[in-house]
N, C-alpha and C positions, 0 to 999 in steps of 0.2 A: 821150457819157455812157459811163463805164467800167462794164464788166460784171464782176460777181464770179463766178468759176467755181472749181470744185474741181480742184486741181492734183495731189492725191494719187493714186498709182497703185492703192493698196489701199483698199477700202471700210472705213469705220469702223463699229464697233458701239457704240452707247451702252451702256456697262457701268459700273456702280458696283462697284468692288472696292477693298478696303483694301490699301494697299501701304506698305512701309517703304523709304525711300531712304537710302542710306549713302554717305558721302564723307568723306575725312580732314578737309576744311575745316569741315564743319558737323556731323559725327557722324552721328546717325540722326534722321530726320524721318518721321513717319507722315502719310499723306495718303490721298486716294481718287481713283481714275480717273473720268473723265467719259466717255471713249471709248477703245477699244482696236482696233487693226488687227493684221494678221499681222506688221507691222514696227514698230509704235510705239504710243504711248499719250500721253494728256494727264493729268497728275496735278495735282489741286487741293491746295494746301497752305495752312494757316493761318499758319504762320511761314515766310515765304518768304526764303531766302537769295539774295543777289545772286551769280549765277554767270555766268561767261563762256560764250558759245555754244561748243560743242565739248567741254565738260568731260564726262568719263566718270563715270557714277554707277551704283551697284549698286542693283538693284530686286528686292524680295522681295514676292511676292503672298501676303499673310497668310492669306487664306481659301482658298488653293489646296488641292487634294487632296494636293499635295506642296510645302509651303512651304519645303522645303530647297533647291529650285531657286532659284538667284540669277541674275538677268539682268544682263548688262552693257549699259548704255544710254548714248547720247550725247545731251546737251541740244542741241536745235536751235532752240528758241524759248522765251522767258520772257515772261509777261504778269503783270499784277498778281494774277491768279487762280492761276497755277501754271506748270508746266513741260511743254513738249512734248518727248518723248523718242523716239529711234529705237533699237530693240533691235539690238544688235550680235551677241551670242552669249549663251550661258548656262553656268553652272557647276553641277556636281552631284557630290557626294562628292570634291571636290578636283580634278576634271577639267573642262576647258573643251570645249564642243561648239558646232558651228554651229547656227543656228536650224532648219535643214532636218532635223536629227536629231529634233526634236520631232514633225514630221510623220510620220517613219518609226517612231515609238514611242521615246520618250526612254529612255536607259539606266536601268535599274532598274525599268522598267514590266513587263518580260517575266518 
């Protein structure tokens, strides 16, 4: 009998947050997260585009303290409910930063 086990290295937090996904193929789509970790998230979408695994998508957290931060994410899995995304880095005021900069206090917060 096969055992189902957690392979993720980062713990996930069940979090409902409104997000906007952007990509040249589908434009902008609004959805909601079901869980978020330090390195990724799952986004439920009503209008699900068919996307290849590995495609890069721009993610904006609409309810964030600073919604101007835009995350660059990579699609790693797609289900009938939504997309699993891995966060790659983020952009703020035209500059790109590694995710580690968020832990150190993102630029503009000081």
